[in-house]
PyMOL Python script that loads the backbone (N, CA, C, O; Angstrom):
from pymol import cmd

cmd.read_pdbstr("""\
ATOM      1  N   MET A   1      63.855  63.983  17.085  1.00  0.00           N
ATOM      2  CA  MET A   1      65.272  63.257  16.855  1.00  0.00           C
ATOM      3  C   MET A   1      65.042  61.740  16.433  1.00  0.00           C
ATOM      4  O   MET A   1      65.593  61.203  15.472  1.00  0.00           O
ATOM      5  N   ILE A   2      64.063  61.083  17.379  1.00  0.00           N
ATOM      6  CA  ILE A   2      64.555  59.528  16.917  1.00  0.00           C
ATOM      7  C   ILE A   2      63.657  59.237  15.684  1.00  0.00           C
ATOM      8  O   ILE A   2      64.000  58.236  15.055  1.00  0.00           O
ATOM      9  N   ASN A   3      62.561  59.917  15.203  1.00  0.00           N
ATOM     10  CA  ASN A   3      62.029  59.734  14.008  1.00  0.00           C
ATOM     11  C   ASN A   3      63.263  59.961  12.902  1.00  0.00           C
ATOM     12  O   ASN A   3      63.659  59.122  12.094  1.00  0.00           O
ATOM     13  N   GLU A   4      63.652  61.022  13.044  1.00  0.00           N
ATOM     14  CA  GLU A   4      64.478  61.459  11.953  1.00  0.00           C
ATOM     15  C   GLU A   4      65.746  60.386  11.836  1.00  0.00           C
ATOM     16  O   GLU A   4      66.241  60.237  10.719  1.00  0.00           O
ATOM     17  N   ALA A   5      66.164  59.804  12.707  1.00  0.00           N
ATOM     18  CA  ALA A   5      67.469  58.984  12.856  1.00  0.00           C
ATOM     19  C   ALA A   5      66.949  57.564  12.048  1.00  0.00           C
ATOM     20  O   ALA A   5      67.673  56.872  11.333  1.00  0.00           O
ATOM     21  N   LEU A   6      65.367  57.289  12.378  1.00  0.00           N
ATOM     22  CA  LEU A   6      65.060  56.047  11.777  1.00  0.00           C
ATOM     23  C   LEU A   6      64.836  56.305  10.302  1.00  0.00           C
ATOM     24  O   LEU A   6      65.366  55.561   9.476  1.00  0.00           O
ATOM     25  N   ARG A   7      64.099  57.292   9.943  1.00  0.00           N
ATOM     26  CA  ARG A   7      64.251  57.642   8.635  1.00  0.00           C
ATOM     27  C   ARG A   7      65.559  57.621   7.641  1.00  0.00           C
ATOM     28  O   ARG A   7      65.565  57.329   6.445  1.00  0.00           O
ATOM     29  N   LYS A   8      66.717  58.028   8.506  1.00  0.00           N
ATOM     30  CA  LYS A   8      67.515  58.335   7.827  1.00  0.00           C
ATOM     31  C   LYS A   8      68.143  56.881   7.728  1.00  0.00           C
ATOM     32  O   LYS A   8      68.731  56.710   6.660  1.00  0.00           O
ATOM     33  N   CYS A   9      68.155  56.020   8.408  1.00  0.00           N
ATOM     34  CA  CYS A   9      68.496  54.672   8.861  1.00  0.00           C
ATOM     35  C   CYS A   9      67.840  53.905   7.518  1.00  0.00           C
ATOM     36  O   CYS A   9      68.522  53.170   6.803  1.00  0.00           O
ATOM     37  N   ALA A  10      66.539  54.158   7.298  1.00  0.00           N
ATOM     38  CA  ALA A  10      65.909  53.456   6.509  1.00  0.00           C
ATOM     39  C   ALA A  10      66.361  53.647   5.002  1.00  0.00           C
ATOM     40  O   ALA A  10      66.529  52.816   4.110  1.00  0.00           O
ATOM     41  N   LEU A  11      66.516  55.165   5.022  1.00  0.00           N
ATOM     42  CA  LEU A  11      66.862  55.320   3.722  1.00  0.00           C
ATOM     43  C   LEU A  11      68.177  54.886   3.346  1.00  0.00           C
ATOM     44  O   LEU A  11      68.177  54.815   2.117  1.00  0.00           O
ATOM     45  N   VAL A  12      69.280  54.567   3.800  1.00  0.00           N
ATOM     46  CA  VAL A  12      70.337  54.192   3.630  1.00  0.00           C
ATOM     47  C   VAL A  12      69.768  52.659   3.432  1.00  0.00           C
ATOM     48  O   VAL A  12      69.744  52.444   2.221  1.00  0.00           O
ATOM     49  N   ILE A  13      69.397  51.747   4.019  1.00  0.00           N
ATOM     50  CA  ILE A  13      68.935  50.468   3.797  1.00  0.00           C
ATOM     51  C   ILE A  13      68.392  50.366   2.657  1.00  0.00           C
ATOM     52  O   ILE A  13      68.691  49.447   1.895  1.00  0.00           O
ATOM     53  N   CYS A  14      67.499  51.299   2.354  1.00  0.00           N
ATOM     54  CA  CYS A  14      66.774  51.057   0.611  1.00  0.00           C
ATOM     55  C   CYS A  14      67.629  51.041  -0.242  1.00  0.00           C
ATOM     56  O   CYS A  14      67.630  50.210  -1.150  1.00  0.00           O
ATOM     57  N   LYS A  15      68.614  52.065  -0.087  1.00  0.00           N
ATOM     58  CA  LYS A  15      69.834  52.298  -1.206  1.00  0.00           C
ATOM     59  C   LYS A  15      70.450  51.546  -1.188  1.00  0.00           C
ATOM     60  O   LYS A  15      71.194  51.512  -2.168  1.00  0.00           O
ATOM     61  N   HIS A  16      70.622  50.511  -0.241  1.00  0.00           N
ATOM     62  CA  HIS A  16      71.727  49.522  -0.469  1.00  0.00           C
ATOM     63  C   HIS A  16      71.150  48.141  -0.466  1.00  0.00           C
ATOM     64  O   HIS A  16      72.076  47.331  -0.459  1.00  0.00           O
ATOM     65  N   ILE A  17      69.822  47.482  -0.468  1.00  0.00           N
ATOM     66  CA  ILE A  17      69.549  46.333  -0.836  1.00  0.00           C
ATOM     67  C   ILE A  17      69.064  46.088  -2.418  1.00  0.00           C
ATOM     68  O   ILE A  17      68.746  46.995  -3.188  1.00  0.00           O
ATOM     69  N   ARG A  18      69.077  44.760  -2.709  1.00  0.00           N
ATOM     70  CA  ARG A  18      68.715  44.585  -4.004  1.00  0.00           C
ATOM     71  C   ARG A  18      67.152  44.588  -4.062  1.00  0.00           C
ATOM     72  O   ARG A  18      66.378  44.770  -3.122  1.00  0.00           O
ATOM     73  N   LYS A  19      66.795  44.295  -5.663  1.00  0.00           N
ATOM     74  CA  LYS A  19      65.369  44.406  -5.737  1.00  0.00           C
ATOM     75  C   LYS A  19      64.615  42.992  -5.098  1.00  0.00           C
ATOM     76  O   LYS A  19      63.435  42.860  -4.772  1.00  0.00           O
ATOM     77  N   VAL A  20      65.662  42.050  -5.043  1.00  0.00           N
ATOM     78  CA  VAL A  20      64.998  40.545  -4.252  1.00  0.00           C
ATOM     79  C   VAL A  20      65.167  40.849  -2.434  1.00  0.00           C
ATOM     80  O   VAL A  20      64.820  40.101  -1.520  1.00  0.00           O
ATOM     81  N   ASP A  21      65.628  41.807  -2.377  1.00  0.00           N
ATOM     82  CA  ASP A  21      65.569  41.837  -0.574  1.00  0.00           C
ATOM     83  C   ASP A  21      64.642  42.188  -0.126  1.00  0.00           C
ATOM     84  O   ASP A  21      63.788  42.648  -0.884  1.00  0.00           O
ATOM     85  N   VAL A  22      64.399  42.135   1.229  1.00  0.00           N
ATOM     86  CA  VAL A  22      63.109  42.640   2.003  1.00  0.00           C
ATOM     87  C   VAL A  22      63.951  43.129   3.305  1.00  0.00           C
ATOM     88  O   VAL A  22      64.820  42.569   3.973  1.00  0.00           O
ATOM     89  N   ALA A  23      63.226  44.628   3.402  1.00  0.00           N
ATOM     90  CA  ALA A  23      63.594  45.548   4.555  1.00  0.00           C
ATOM     91  C   ALA A  23      62.341  45.804   5.320  1.00  0.00           C
ATOM     92  O   ALA A  23      61.255  45.835   4.741  1.00  0.00           O
ATOM     93  N   GLY A  24      62.445  45.966   6.452  1.00  0.00           N
ATOM     94  CA  GLY A  24      61.496  46.277   7.340  1.00  0.00           C
ATOM     95  C   GLY A  24      62.098  46.613   8.726  1.00  0.00           C
ATOM     96  O   GLY A  24      63.262  46.297   8.974  1.00  0.00           O
ATOM     97  N   ARG A  25      61.185  47.361   9.790  1.00  0.00           N
ATOM     98  CA  ARG A  25      61.318  47.473  11.042  1.00  0.00           C
ATOM     99  C   ARG A  25      60.695  46.950  11.640  1.00  0.00           C
ATOM    100  O   ARG A  25      59.483  47.162  11.600  1.00  0.00           O
ATOM    101  N   ILE A  26      61.242  46.028  12.467  1.00  0.00           N
ATOM    102  CA  ILE A  26      60.308  45.009  13.677  1.00  0.00           C
ATOM    103  C   ILE A  26      59.904  45.707  14.630  1.00  0.00           C
ATOM    104  O   ILE A  26      59.004  45.176  15.281  1.00  0.00           O
ATOM    105  N   GLY A  27      60.365  47.114  15.097  1.00  0.00           N
ATOM    106  CA  GLY A  27      59.710  47.769  16.197  1.00  0.00           C
ATOM    107  C   GLY A  27      61.046  48.335  16.801  1.00  0.00           C
ATOM    108  O   GLY A  27      62.203  47.933  16.676  1.00  0.00           O
ATOM    109  N   GLY A  28      60.440  49.552  17.600  1.00  0.00           N
ATOM    110  CA  GLY A  28      61.464  50.167  18.177  1.00  0.00           C
ATOM    111  C   GLY A  28      62.428  50.710  17.325  1.00  0.00           C
ATOM    112  O   GLY A  28      62.283  51.535  16.423  1.00  0.00           O
ATOM    113  N   GLU A  29      63.479  50.114  17.746  1.00  0.00           N
ATOM    114  CA  GLU A  29      65.058  50.809  16.376  1.00  0.00           C
ATOM    115  C   GLU A  29      65.552  49.600  16.144  1.00  0.00           C
ATOM    116  O   GLU A  29      66.782  49.590  16.117  1.00  0.00           O
ATOM    117  N   GLU A  30      64.948  48.400  15.936  1.00  0.00           N
ATOM    118  CA  GLU A  30      65.138  47.367  15.283  1.00  0.00           C
ATOM    119  C   GLU A  30      64.356  47.242  13.533  1.00  0.00           C
ATOM    120  O   GLU A  30      63.272  47.502  13.012  1.00  0.00           O
ATOM    121  N   PHE A  31      65.645  46.701  13.140  1.00  0.00           N
ATOM    122  CA  PHE A  31      65.316  46.621  11.458  1.00  0.00           C
ATOM    123  C   PHE A  31      65.827  45.263  11.320  1.00  0.00           C
ATOM    124  O   PHE A  31      66.740  44.751  11.967  1.00  0.00           O
ATOM    125  N   ALA A  32      65.012  44.667  10.253  1.00  0.00           N
ATOM    126  CA  ALA A  32      65.583  43.269   9.693  1.00  0.00           C
ATOM    127  C   ALA A  32      65.404  43.397   8.096  1.00  0.00           C
ATOM    128  O   ALA A  32      64.537  44.049   7.514  1.00  0.00           O
ATOM    129  N   ILE A  33      66.573  42.513   7.449  1.00  0.00           N
ATOM    130  CA  ILE A  33      66.478  42.548   6.287  1.00  0.00           C
ATOM    131  C   ILE A  33      66.890  41.040   5.893  1.00  0.00           C
ATOM    132  O   ILE A  33      67.790  40.351   6.373  1.00  0.00           O
ATOM    133  N   ILE A  34      65.878  40.702   4.784  1.00  0.00           N
ATOM    134  CA  ILE A  34      65.910  39.471   4.373  1.00  0.00           C
ATOM    135  C   ILE A  34      66.836  39.575   2.845  1.00  0.00           C
ATOM    136  O   ILE A  34      66.536  40.288   1.888  1.00  0.00           O
ATOM    137  N   LEU A  35      67.824  38.803   2.929  1.00  0.00           N
ATOM    138  CA  LEU A  35      68.950  38.595   1.740  1.00  0.00           C
ATOM    139  C   LEU A  35      68.833  37.092   0.983  1.00  0.00           C
ATOM    140  O   LEU A  35      69.750  36.271   0.962  1.00  0.00           O
ATOM    141  N   PRO A  36      67.490  36.908   0.359  1.00  0.00           N
ATOM    142  CA  PRO A  36      67.786  35.935  -0.262  1.00  0.00           C
ATOM    143  C   PRO A  36      68.754  35.491  -1.624  1.00  0.00           C
ATOM    144  O   PRO A  36      69.009  36.361  -2.456  1.00  0.00           O
ATOM    145  N   GLN A  37      69.130  34.485  -1.752  1.00  0.00           N
ATOM    146  CA  GLN A  37      70.099  33.762  -2.265  1.00  0.00           C
ATOM    147  C   GLN A  37      71.500  34.541  -1.974  1.00  0.00           C
ATOM    148  O   GLN A  37      71.811  35.236  -2.942  1.00  0.00           O
ATOM    149  N   ILE A  38      72.231  34.594  -1.125  1.00  0.00           N
ATOM    150  CA  ILE A  38      73.213  35.025  -1.055  1.00  0.00           C
ATOM    151  C   ILE A  38      74.205  34.266  -0.251  1.00  0.00           C
ATOM    152  O   ILE A  38      73.969  33.551   0.723  1.00  0.00           O
ATOM    153  N   LEU A  39      75.347  34.527  -0.799  1.00  0.00           N
ATOM    154  CA  LEU A  39      76.495  33.963   0.137  1.00  0.00           C
ATOM    155  C   LEU A  39      76.990  34.619   1.616  1.00  0.00           C
ATOM    156  O   LEU A  39      77.582  35.696   1.693  1.00  0.00           O
ATOM    157  N   LEU A  40      76.711  33.952   2.529  1.00  0.00           N
ATOM    158  CA  LEU A  40      77.544  34.087   3.603  1.00  0.00           C
ATOM    159  C   LEU A  40      78.578  35.557   3.807  1.00  0.00           C
ATOM    160  O   LEU A  40      78.422  36.530   4.545  1.00  0.00           O
ATOM    161  N   GLU A  41      79.436  35.295   3.024  1.00  0.00           N
ATOM    162  CA  GLU A  41      80.793  36.640   2.806  1.00  0.00           C
ATOM    163  C   GLU A  41      79.840  37.737   2.111  1.00  0.00           C
ATOM    164  O   GLU A  41      80.140  38.806   2.643  1.00  0.00           O
ATOM    165  N   TYR A  42      79.016  37.909   1.338  1.00  0.00           N
ATOM    166  CA  TYR A  42      78.549  38.583   0.500  1.00  0.00           C
ATOM    167  C   TYR A  42      77.424  39.574   1.777  1.00  0.00           C
ATOM    168  O   TYR A  42      77.406  40.797   1.919  1.00  0.00           O
ATOM    169  N   ALA A  43      76.670  38.624   2.471  1.00  0.00           N
ATOM    170  CA  ALA A  43      76.174  39.240   3.643  1.00  0.00           C
ATOM    171  C   ALA A  43      76.750  39.837   4.602  1.00  0.00           C
ATOM    172  O   ALA A  43      76.169  40.788   5.123  1.00  0.00           O
ATOM    173  N   ILE A  44      77.727  39.524   4.958  1.00  0.00           N
ATOM    174  CA  ILE A  44      78.502  40.511   5.828  1.00  0.00           C
ATOM    175  C   ILE A  44      79.233  41.673   5.223  1.00  0.00           C
ATOM    176  O   ILE A  44      79.593  42.670   5.849  1.00  0.00           O
ATOM    177  N   LYS A  45      79.399  41.472   4.072  1.00  0.00           N
ATOM    178  CA  LYS A  45      79.844  42.673   3.272  1.00  0.00           C
ATOM    179  C   LYS A  45      78.940  43.627   3.016  1.00  0.00           C
ATOM    180  O   LYS A  45      79.088  44.848   3.077  1.00  0.00           O
ATOM    181  N   SER A  46      78.100  43.070   2.758  1.00  0.00           N
ATOM    182  CA  SER A  46      76.460  43.935   2.699  1.00  0.00           C
ATOM    183  C   SER A  46      76.363  44.900   4.193  1.00  0.00           C
ATOM    184  O   SER A  46      76.413  46.129   4.223  1.00  0.00           O
ATOM    185  N   ALA A  47      76.200  43.915   5.482  1.00  0.00           N
ATOM    186  CA  ALA A  47      75.941  44.401   6.621  1.00  0.00           C
ATOM    187  C   ALA A  47      77.294  45.586   6.976  1.00  0.00           C
ATOM    188  O   ALA A  47      77.057  46.667   7.517  1.00  0.00           O
ATOM    189  N   GLU A  48      78.315  45.270   6.678  1.00  0.00           N
ATOM    190  CA  GLU A  48      79.670  46.215   6.859  1.00  0.00           C
ATOM    191  C   GLU A  48      79.313  47.449   6.171  1.00  0.00           C
ATOM    192  O   GLU A  48      79.359  48.519   6.778  1.00  0.00           O
ATOM    193  N   ARG A  49      78.891  47.366   4.705  1.00  0.00           N
ATOM    194  CA  ARG A  49      78.808  48.553   4.053  1.00  0.00           C
ATOM    195  C   ARG A  49      77.745  49.665   4.644  1.00  0.00           C
ATOM    196  O   ARG A  49      77.861  50.882   4.504  1.00  0.00           O
ATOM    197  N   LEU A  50      76.527  48.881   5.436  1.00  0.00           N
ATOM    198  CA  LEU A  50      75.743  49.922   5.821  1.00  0.00           C
ATOM    199  C   LEU A  50      76.041  50.194   7.100  1.00  0.00           C
ATOM    200  O   LEU A  50      75.691  51.292   7.532  1.00  0.00           O
ATOM    201  N   ARG A  51      76.831  49.149   8.086  1.00  0.00           N
ATOM    202  CA  ARG A  51      77.261  50.114   9.198  1.00  0.00           C
ATOM    203  C   ARG A  51      78.250  51.270   8.952  1.00  0.00           C
ATOM    204  O   ARG A  51      78.462  52.120   9.816  1.00  0.00           O
ATOM    205  N   THR A  52      78.765  51.273   7.911  1.00  0.00           N
ATOM    206  CA  THR A  52      79.725  52.285   7.585  1.00  0.00           C
ATOM    207  C   THR A  52      79.273  53.294   7.314  1.00  0.00           C
ATOM    208  O   THR A  52      79.606  54.298   7.945  1.00  0.00           O
ATOM    209  N   GLU A  53      78.157  53.363   6.048  1.00  0.00           N
ATOM    210  CA  GLU A  53      77.175  54.337   5.948  1.00  0.00           C
ATOM    211  C   GLU A  53      76.495  55.234   7.032  1.00  0.00           C
ATOM    212  O   GLU A  53      76.524  56.452   7.212  1.00  0.00           O
ATOM    213  N   ILE A  54      75.811  54.109   7.758  1.00  0.00           N
ATOM    214  CA  ILE A  54      74.920  54.512   8.801  1.00  0.00           C
ATOM    215  C   ILE A  54      75.642  55.185  10.072  1.00  0.00           C
ATOM    216  O   ILE A  54      75.058  56.012  10.773  1.00  0.00           O
ATOM    217  N   SER A  55      77.353  54.637  10.380  1.00  0.00           N
ATOM    218  CA  SER A  55      77.848  55.639  11.047  1.00  0.00           C
ATOM    219  C   SER A  55      78.466  56.875  10.614  1.00  0.00           C
ATOM    220  O   SER A  55      79.309  57.409  11.334  1.00  0.00           O
ATOM    221  N   GLN A  56      78.030  57.520   9.195  1.00  0.00           N
ATOM    222  CA  GLN A  56      78.272  58.743   9.101  1.00  0.00           C
ATOM    223  C   GLN A  56      77.172  59.588   8.990  1.00  0.00           C
ATOM    224  O   GLN A  56      77.365  60.673   8.442  1.00  0.00           O
ATOM    225  N   ILE A  57      76.015  59.307   9.412  1.00  0.00           N
ATOM    226  CA  ILE A  57      74.645  59.958   9.652  1.00  0.00           C
ATOM    227  C   ILE A  57      75.129  60.955  10.593  1.00  0.00           C
ATOM    228  O   ILE A  57      75.849  60.495  11.479  1.00  0.00           O
ATOM    229  N   LYS A  58      74.954  61.967  10.614  1.00  0.00           N
ATOM    230  CA  LYS A  58      74.687  63.025  11.846  1.00  0.00           C
ATOM    231  C   LYS A  58      73.166  63.605  12.072  1.00  0.00           C
ATOM    232  O   LYS A  58      72.435  63.989  11.160  1.00  0.00           O
ATOM    233  N   ILE A  59      72.902  63.595  13.192  1.00  0.00           N
ATOM    234  CA  ILE A  59      71.643  64.299  13.601  1.00  0.00           C
ATOM    235  C   ILE A  59      71.869  65.564  14.367  1.00  0.00           C
ATOM    236  O   ILE A  59      72.556  65.479  15.384  1.00  0.00           O
ATOM    237  N   ASN A  60      71.205  67.152  13.886  1.00  0.00           N
ATOM    238  CA  ASN A  60      71.481  67.917  14.640  1.00  0.00           C
ATOM    239  C   ASN A  60      70.278  68.257  15.929  1.00  0.00           C
ATOM    240  O   ASN A  60      69.065  68.247  15.718  1.00  0.00           O
ATOM    241  N   SER A  61      70.741  68.470  16.905  1.00  0.00           N
ATOM    242  CA  SER A  61      69.653  68.990  17.704  1.00  0.00           C
ATOM    243  C   SER A  61      69.679  70.344  17.802  1.00  0.00           C
ATOM    244  O   SER A  61      70.209  71.010  16.913  1.00  0.00           O
ATOM    245  N   ASP A  62      69.071  70.959  18.971  1.00  0.00           N
ATOM    246  CA  ASP A  62      69.240  72.494  19.271  1.00  0.00           C
ATOM    247  C   ASP A  62      70.769  72.568  19.858  1.00  0.00           C
ATOM    248  O   ASP A  62      71.500  73.467  19.442  1.00  0.00           O
ATOM    249  N   GLN A  63      71.264  71.608  20.842  1.00  0.00           N
ATOM    250  CA  GLN A  63      72.249  71.598  21.585  1.00  0.00           C
ATOM    251  C   GLN A  63      73.554  70.847  21.142  1.00  0.00           C
ATOM    252  O   GLN A  63      74.698  71.187  21.445  1.00  0.00           O
ATOM    253  N   TYR A  64      73.231  69.882  20.452  1.00  0.00           N
ATOM    254  CA  TYR A  64      74.206  68.965  20.079  1.00  0.00           C
ATOM    255  C   TYR A  64      74.054  68.045  18.929  1.00  0.00           C
ATOM    256  O   TYR A  64      72.920  67.824  18.505  1.00  0.00           O
ATOM    257  N   THR A  65      75.168  67.442  18.341  1.00  0.00           N
ATOM    258  CA  THR A  65      75.092  66.499  16.976  1.00  0.00           C
ATOM    259  C   THR A  65      75.350  65.301  17.453  1.00  0.00           C
ATOM    260  O   THR A  65      76.136  65.186  18.393  1.00  0.00           O
ATOM    261  N   PHE A  66      74.636  64.036  16.800  1.00  0.00           N
ATOM    262  CA  PHE A  66      74.387  63.005  17.156  1.00  0.00           C
ATOM    263  C   PHE A  66      74.987  62.061  16.115  1.00  0.00           C
ATOM    264  O   PHE A  66      74.658  62.346  14.964  1.00  0.00           O
ATOM    265  N   SER A  67      75.779  61.018  16.248  1.00  0.00           N
ATOM    266  CA  SER A  67      76.341  60.259  15.568  1.00  0.00           C
ATOM    267  C   SER A  67      75.390  58.842  15.473  1.00  0.00           C
ATOM    268  O   SER A  67      74.905  58.528  16.560  1.00  0.00           O
ATOM    269  N   LEU A  68      75.153  58.207  14.667  1.00  0.00           N
ATOM    270  CA  LEU A  68      74.719  56.843  14.816  1.00  0.00           C
ATOM    271  C   LEU A  68      75.497  55.796  14.760  1.00  0.00           C
ATOM    272  O   LEU A  68      76.574  55.855  14.168  1.00  0.00           O
ATOM    273  N   THR A  69      75.015  54.547  15.442  1.00  0.00           N
ATOM    274  CA  THR A  69      75.607  53.139  15.351  1.00  0.00           C
ATOM    275  C   THR A  69      74.733  52.253  15.061  1.00  0.00           C
ATOM    276  O   THR A  69      73.552  52.501  15.307  1.00  0.00           O
ATOM    277  N   MET A  70      75.037  51.239  14.579  1.00  0.00           N
ATOM    278  CA  MET A  70      73.988  49.931  14.144  1.00  0.00           C
ATOM    279  C   MET A  70      75.004  48.797  14.537  1.00  0.00           C
ATOM    280  O   MET A  70      76.231  48.897  14.519  1.00  0.00           O
ATOM    281  N   SER A  71      74.260  47.700  14.894  1.00  0.00           N
ATOM    282  CA  SER A  71      74.878  46.231  15.046  1.00  0.00           C
ATOM    283  C   SER A  71      74.420  45.471  14.294  1.00  0.00           C
ATOM    284  O   SER A  71      73.310  45.750  13.841  1.00  0.00           O
ATOM    285  N   PHE A  72      75.017  44.342  13.903  1.00  0.00           N
ATOM    286  CA  PHE A  72      74.193  43.440  12.853  1.00  0.00           C
ATOM    287  C   PHE A  72      74.279  42.003  13.300  1.00  0.00           C
ATOM    288  O   PHE A  72      75.406  41.650  13.647  1.00  0.00           O
ATOM    289  N   GLY A  73      73.147  40.939  13.375  1.00  0.00           N
ATOM    290  CA  GLY A  73      73.669  39.594  13.707  1.00  0.00           C
ATOM    291  C   GLY A  73      73.107  39.216  12.389  1.00  0.00           C
ATOM    292  O   GLY A  73      72.192  39.890  11.916  1.00  0.00           O
ATOM    293  N   ILE A  74      73.681  37.980  11.635  1.00  0.00           N
ATOM    294  CA  ILE A  74      73.618  37.479  10.553  1.00  0.00           C
ATOM    295  C   ILE A  74      73.317  35.922  10.700  1.00  0.00           C
ATOM    296  O   ILE A  74      74.018  35.072  11.249  1.00  0.00           O
ATOM    297  N   SER A  75      72.031  35.767  10.035  1.00  0.00           N
ATOM    298  CA  SER A  75      71.547  34.154   9.871  1.00  0.00           C
ATOM    299  C   SER A  75      71.486  33.616   8.831  1.00  0.00           C
ATOM    300  O   SER A  75      71.235  34.342   7.869  1.00  0.00           O
ATOM    301  N   ILE A  76      71.691  32.095   8.579  1.00  0.00           N
ATOM    302  CA  ILE A  76      71.965  31.926   7.059  1.00  0.00           C
ATOM    303  C   ILE A  76      71.032  30.648   7.412  1.00  0.00           C
ATOM    304  O   ILE A  76      70.989  30.099   8.513  1.00  0.00           O
ATOM    305  N   SER A  77      70.196  30.237   6.108  1.00  0.00           N
ATOM    306  CA  SER A  77      69.023  29.463   6.363  1.00  0.00           C
ATOM    307  C   SER A  77      69.391  28.505   4.711  1.00  0.00           C
ATOM    308  O   SER A  77      69.628  28.980   3.601  1.00  0.00           O
ATOM    309  N   ASP A  78      69.323  27.281   5.075  1.00  0.00           N
ATOM    310  CA  ASP A  78      69.528  26.619   3.741  1.00  0.00           C
ATOM    311  C   ASP A  78      68.138  26.228   2.866  1.00  0.00           C
ATOM    312  O   ASP A  78      67.408  25.317   3.256  1.00  0.00           O
ATOM    313  N   SER A  79      67.891  26.875   1.849  1.00  0.00           N
ATOM    314  CA  SER A  79      66.336  26.701   1.601  1.00  0.00           C
ATOM    315  C   SER A  79      65.974  25.333   0.958  1.00  0.00           C
ATOM    316  O   SER A  79      64.865  25.128   0.463  1.00  0.00           O
ATOM    317  N   ASN A  80      66.938  24.436   0.990  1.00  0.00           N
ATOM    318  CA  ASN A  80      66.545  23.023   0.873  1.00  0.00           C
ATOM    319  C   ASN A  80      66.292  22.333   2.246  1.00  0.00           C
ATOM    320  O   ASN A  80      66.083  21.122   2.318  1.00  0.00           O
ATOM    321  N   ASP A  81      66.320  23.133   3.306  1.00  0.00           N
ATOM    322  CA  ASP A  81      65.548  22.126   4.531  1.00  0.00           C
ATOM    323  C   ASP A  81      64.404  21.673   4.219  1.00  0.00           C
ATOM    324  O   ASP A  81      63.633  22.259   3.459  1.00  0.00           O
ATOM    325  N   GLY A  82      64.145  20.433   4.850  1.00  0.00           N
ATOM    326  CA  GLY A  82      62.882  19.633   4.581  1.00  0.00           C
ATOM    327  C   GLY A  82      62.474  19.323   3.342  1.00  0.00           C
ATOM    328  O   GLY A  82      61.418  18.702   3.226  1.00  0.00           O
ATOM    329  N   GLU A  83      63.081  19.622   2.405  1.00  0.00           N
ATOM    330  CA  GLU A  83      62.585  19.168   0.796  1.00  0.00           C
ATOM    331  C   GLU A  83      63.018  17.701   0.549  1.00  0.00           C
ATOM    332  O   GLU A  83      64.014  17.332   1.171  1.00  0.00           O
ATOM    333  N   ASN A  84      62.557  17.030  -0.074  1.00  0.00           N
ATOM    334  CA  ASN A  84      62.762  15.578  -0.405  1.00  0.00           C
ATOM    335  C   ASN A  84      63.781  15.408  -1.652  1.00  0.00           C
ATOM    336  O   ASN A  84      64.070  14.285  -2.065  1.00  0.00           O
TER     337      ASN A  84
END
""", "prot")
cmd.dss("prot")
cmd.show_as("cartoon", "prot")
cmd.util.cbc("prot")
cmd.orient("prot")
């Protein structure tokens, strides 16, 4: 079940990121997505779209059906840091 959940989350992420974005699994159940050249407001909207779509995923086992949730943190870096 865990592998199916990870696979389905990865598919949703790949479906929603741009060609310039980079997504990967850090380990366990953690993913990271790098969104270069994006404004904070669009990063927040992107995270919310992913959260909403992932919450609609259903994983079926023999006895139960599970829904998924995901939480996000966003960090912004100024690419001009350290340049002259």
